[in-house]
C-alpha positions in Angstrom: 12.9 -20.4 16.0 16.5 -18.8 15.5 17.6 -17.5 12.1 20.5 -15.9 11.1 20.8 -12.3 9.8 21.8 -11.0 6.7 24.0 -8.6 5.4 21.8 -6.2 3.1 24.2 -3.0 1.7 25.0 -1.7 5.3 22.0 -2.7 7.2 20.6 -6.0 8.1 17.9 -7.9 7.1 16.2 -11.7 8.7 14.3 -14.2 5.8 11.1 -14.9 7.0 10.0 -18.8 6.0 7.6 -18.9 3.8 5.4 -21.0 5.8 5.1 -17.8 8.2 4.2 -15.7 5.4 1.8 -17.4 4.3 0.6 -18.4 7.8 -0.1 -14.7 8.7 -0.6 -13.0 5.1 2.3 -11.0 4.7 2.4 -9.7 1.4 5.2 -6.9 0.8 5.3 -4.8 3.5 5.3 -5.5 7.0 5.7 -2.7 10.2 8.6 -2.9 12.8 7.4 -2.1 16.5 10.4 -1.6 18.8 9.9 -2.5 21.8 11.6 -2.9 25.1 14.7 -5.6 24.5 12.3 -7.1 21.4 10.9 -5.8 17.9 7.8 -6.6 17.0 7.2 -7.8 12.7 3.4 -7.2 12.1 1.7 -7.7 8.9 0.4 -4.8 6.7 -3.4 -4.9 5.7 -4.5 -2.6 4.2 -8.2 -1.8 3.4 -9.4 -1.1 0.0 -9.2 2.5 -1.7 -7.5 3.1 1.8 -6.2 7.0 1.8 -8.7 7.7 -1.5 -10.4 10.1 0.0 -7.0 12.6 1.4 -5.4 11.9 -2.1 -8.4 13.0 -4.0 -8.7 16.4 -1.7 -5.2 17.1 -2.0 -6.1 16.9 -6.4 -8.5 18.9 -5.8 -6.5 21.8 -4.2 -3.7 21.5 -6.5 -6.2 21.4 -9.6 -5.0 18.1 -10.7 -8.8 17.1 -10.8 -9.9 18.8 -14.0 -11.2 16.4 -17.1 -8.8 15.4 -19.2 -12.0 14.6 -21.8 -14.6 16.6 -23.0 -17.8 15.0 -21.5 -20.0 16.7 -24.5 -21.1 13.0 -25.3 -22.6 12.7 -21.9 -25.2 15.3 -22.6 -28.1 12.8 -23.8 -28.1 14.2 -27.2 -26.1 11.3 -28.9 -28.2 8.1 -29.6 -25.8 4.3 -28.9 -27.4 1.9 -30.8 
């Protein structure tokens, strides 16, 4: 399939037809893989909550994981009707 490059500022872009976007489940992000005389465009498929472990560890290391709301209401002393 042939397509034209489009100017985007100082760069160039490739328009991918909607049918191909649907077929390969391409949403917002793709990976460009340079090869010998070729560039492969691959969809990025992220797993739910991917990277959360690292983000939480970084928050803990910076002390950014402190409670924002006092947990006194969770002591069991309160009866909720």
